[in-house]
Every structure is written in structure tokens, then in C-alpha cells.
VOTIDO-450908 format. One line per 4 residues: number of its first residue (from 0); their letters; for each residue x, y, z of N, C-alpha, C. Coordinates in nm, 4 decimals, m for minus. Layout:
<atoms>
NUM> A> X Y Z X Y Z X Y Z  ...
</atoms>
This chain:
<atoms>
0> MHCL> 0.0972 m0.1160 m0.0076 m0.0078 0.0040 0.0066 0.1028 0.1194 m0.0007  0.0569 0.2117 m0.0934 0.1432 0.3430 m0.0836 0.0472 0.4535 m0.0433  0.1131 0.5551 0.0153 0.0229 0.6694 0.0667 0.0239 0.7742 m0.0598  m0.0918 0.8507 m0.0314 m0.1254 0.9695 m0.1133 m0.0074 1.0672 m0.0640
4> YYQA> 0.0044 1.1587 m0.1483 0.1163 1.2769 m0.1178 0.0637 1.4058 m0.1657  0.0841 1.4895 m0.0675 0.0573 1.6250 m0.0714 0.1574 1.7120 m0.0336  0.1576 1.8302 m0.0843 0.2619 1.9202 m0.0391 0.1634 2.0599 m0.0010  0.2042 2.1192 0.0931 0.1558 2.2574 0.1461 0.2662 2.3728 0.1638
8> KVNV> 0.2215 2.4847 0.1312 0.3055 2.6031 0.1757 0.2261 2.6486 0.2960  0.3092 2.6757 0.4059 0.2821 2.7001 0.5334 0.3395 2.8251 0.5856  0.2810 2.9076 0.6780 0.3270 2.9880 0.7550 0.4158 2.9338 0.8494  0.5539 2.9526 0.8207 0.6653 2.9028 0.8781 0.6768 2.9080 1.0341
12> PYTW> 0.6517 3.0082 1.0901 0.6567 2.9858 1.2409 0.5426 2.9135 1.3095  0.4450 2.8591 1.2313 0.3627 2.7643 1.2836 0.3692 2.6160 1.2352  0.4932 2.5992 1.1755 0.5170 2.4582 1.1267 0.5139 2.3622 1.2290  0.5750 2.3720 1.3597 0.5623 2.2949 1.4655 0.3955 2.2634 1.5197
16> FIGG> 0.3204 2.3535 1.5127 0.2118 2.3602 1.5329 0.1266 2.2544 1.4591  0.1407 2.2739 1.3089 0.0772 2.2069 1.2060 0.1243 2.0497 1.2427  0.2352 2.0290 1.2518 0.2875 1.8999 1.2837 0.2101 1.8417 1.4190  0.2058 1.9187 1.5085 0.1429 1.8713 1.6346 0.0151 1.8532 1.6219
20> VFRN> m0.0808 1.9251 1.5497 m0.2203 1.8921 1.5104 m0.2316 1.7468 1.4600  m0.1605 1.7079 1.3650 m0.1670 1.5791 1.2994 m0.1179 1.4747 1.3957  m0.0005 1.4919 1.4751 0.0255 1.3906 1.5668 m0.0783 1.3797 1.6743  m0.1712 1.4840 1.7161 m0.2460 1.4788 1.8053 m0.3632 1.4035 1.7569
24> EDNL> m0.3870 1.3893 1.6250 m0.4988 1.3078 1.5703 m0.4513 1.1551 1.5283  m0.3951 1.1068 1.6421 m0.3438 0.9525 1.6262 m0.2665 0.9517 1.5110  m0.1547 1.0499 1.4934 m0.0588 1.0423 1.3965 m0.1275 1.0040 1.2632  m0.2234 1.0755 1.2177 m0.2982 1.0544 1.0791 m0.2227 1.0377 0.9562
28> VFER> m0.1268 1.1327 0.9608 m0.0390 1.1514 0.8512 0.1241 1.1316 0.9053  0.2104 1.1330 0.7935 0.3497 1.1409 0.8292 0.3720 1.2740 0.7644  0.4329 1.3756 0.8253 0.4603 1.4915 0.7478 0.6123 1.5234 0.7818  0.6721 1.6126 0.6850 0.7991 1.6427 0.7191 0.8211 1.7804 0.6362
32> TLEN> 0.9241 1.8637 0.6639 0.9569 1.9907 0.5952 1.0292 1.9237 0.4669  0.9992 1.9688 0.3622 1.0605 1.9628 0.2276 1.2092 2.0118 0.2341  1.3146 1.9323 0.2162 1.4478 1.9835 0.2187 1.4678 2.0977 0.1434  1.5347 2.1785 0.1954 1.5740 2.3289 0.1341 1.4609 2.4161 0.1127
36> SPDT> 1.3582 2.3878 0.1605 1.2297 2.4764 0.1537 1.1555 2.4710 0.2782  1.1871 2.5539 0.3618 1.1300 2.5624 0.5196 0.9741 2.5918 0.5104  0.9307 2.6539 0.3990 0.7721 2.6979 0.3942 0.7049 2.5818 0.3120  0.7588 2.4622 0.3045 0.6836 2.3552 0.2225 0.6884 2.2416 0.3078
40> LEFF> 0.5691 2.1840 0.3491 0.5463 2.0806 0.4231 0.5022 1.9553 0.3202  0.5502 1.8332 0.3281 0.4862 1.7215 0.2414 0.4138 1.6325 0.3484  0.3271 1.5782 0.3053 0.2184 1.5033 0.3811 0.2356 1.3574 0.3261  0.2386 1.2641 0.3785 0.2121 1.1101 0.3401 0.0822 1.0780 0.3951
44> VPEG> m0.0185 1.0352 0.3197 m0.1592 1.0261 0.3780 m0.2059 0.8780 0.3358  m0.2399 0.8062 0.4271 m0.2996 0.6631 0.4073 m0.4390 0.6894 0.3127  m0.4501 0.6202 0.2231 m0.5760 0.6482 0.1249 m0.6967 0.6559 0.1980  m0.7294 0.5671 0.3223 m0.8324 0.5663 0.3944 m0.8546 0.6684 0.4859
48> QEEE> m0.7551 0.7690 0.5040 m0.7601 0.8765 0.5777 m0.7579 1.0078 0.5175  m0.7742 0.9900 0.3861 m0.7653 1.1290 0.2860 m0.8614 1.2180 0.3430  m0.9988 1.1769 0.3477 m1.1142 1.2800 0.3814 m1.0875 1.3361 0.5013  m1.0516 1.2629 0.6192 m1.0144 1.3329 0.7567 m0.8932 1.4337 0.7481
52> FLHI> m0.7854 1.3983 0.6643 m0.6788 1.4815 0.6380 m0.7341 1.6201 0.5801  m0.7882 1.5915 0.4626 m0.8427 1.7165 0.3955 m0.9207 1.8217 0.4959  m1.0078 1.7445 0.5705 m1.1167 1.8381 0.6563 m0.9968 1.9115 0.7542  m0.9119 1.8661 0.8083 m0.7995 1.9405 0.8893 m0.7326 2.0397 0.8196
56> VQYL> m0.6856 1.9969 0.6983 m0.6212 2.1034 0.6309 m0.6906 2.2124 0.5905  m0.8189 2.2030 0.5507 m0.9006 2.3195 0.5119 m0.9433 2.3844 0.6351  m0.9297 2.3429 0.7500 m0.9307 2.4315 0.8734 m0.8178 2.5098 0.8891  m0.7080 2.4549 0.8782 m0.5639 2.5142 0.8967 m0.5521 2.6262 0.7808
60> VAQG> m0.6067 2.5959 0.6714 m0.6164 2.6951 0.5550 m0.7004 2.8176 0.6083  m0.8069 2.8042 0.6586 m0.8987 2.9020 0.7028 m0.8627 2.9793 0.8220  m0.7755 2.9088 0.9095 m0.7001 2.9851 0.9990 m0.5805 3.0587 0.9807  m0.5133 3.0478 0.8627 m0.4117 3.0888 0.8081 m0.2836 3.0486 0.8454
64> YIFS> m0.2795 2.9025 0.8905 m0.1580 2.8399 0.9236 m0.1175 2.7739 0.7905  m0.1926 2.7414 0.6990 m0.1369 2.6958 0.5634 m0.1988 2.7966 0.4685  m0.1080 2.8244 0.3749 m0.1316 2.9289 0.2577 m0.2224 2.8558 0.1313  m0.1547 2.7081 0.0854 m0.1915 2.6601 m0.0092 m0.1515 2.5167 m0.0061
68> YEKL> m0.2514 2.4055 m0.0618 m0.1891 2.2837 m0.0671 m0.2292 2.2314 m0.1918  m0.1643 2.1004 m0.2508 m0.2009 2.0247 m0.3420 m0.1547 1.8918 m0.3588  m0.2382 1.8095 m0.4051 m0.2189 1.6687 m0.4118 m0.1210 1.6418 m0.5311  m0.0143 1.5581 m0.5182 0.0826 1.5634 m0.6258 0.1199 1.3994 m0.6319
72> PNRI> 0.1826 1.3497 m0.7455 0.2308 1.2264 m0.7311 0.3349 1.1876 m0.6284  0.3335 1.0841 m0.5505 0.4279 1.0524 m0.4704 0.5652 1.0380 m0.4913  0.6440 1.1345 m0.4533 0.7876 1.1404 m0.4973 0.8600 1.0501 m0.4617  0.8410 0.9536 m0.3508 0.9028 0.8526 m0.3043 0.9008 0.7383 m0.3760
76> IET> 0.7799 0.7112 m0.4426 0.7621 0.5855 m0.5288 0.8543 0.5852 m0.6393  0.9426 0.4715 m0.6636 1.0191 0.4580 m0.7688 0.9347 0.4288 m0.8955  0.9378 0.4957 m1.0090 0.8637 0.4508 m1.1311 0.9551 0.3902 m1.2265
</atoms>
């Protein structure tokens, strides 16, 4: 099983808060800062948890913690 992949542009001072929100949700996703880009978080989302992930992300966007996000091909999967 492979995870879905999202990237988000974030309000950098709140990077740790955003990670904490997802860890508080029973580690809903794995997130990390994209190397060499501190304003970009990448999220690895299990397929069955995409709806819950999107609900939280949309809330974080509405609150100004995340500026934008997009679903992309998983960059970790070898093609």
C-alpha cells in the first residue's frame, strides 16, 4: 500500500503547530519539511484517511496556518 502525497505552503512560524495537530490526531499522516524549503511541508496520507486529512487541512487554511496545498504524485515511489 502506498500513501497519497500532498505538499503545502505553510506559515513558517506555525510549522511545529501544524505537525502537532496531526500527531494529536493519532498520527493521522506523516509530515516533514521539504528539504531546502522551510515553507513547504509534505504529507504522506494513507488512502483511507484522506477525507479526514483534507478536513483538517481546510481548517488550517481557513485559520491562516497553511497558505495552499496540492495533491501530487508521491515523489518517494520509484517509477
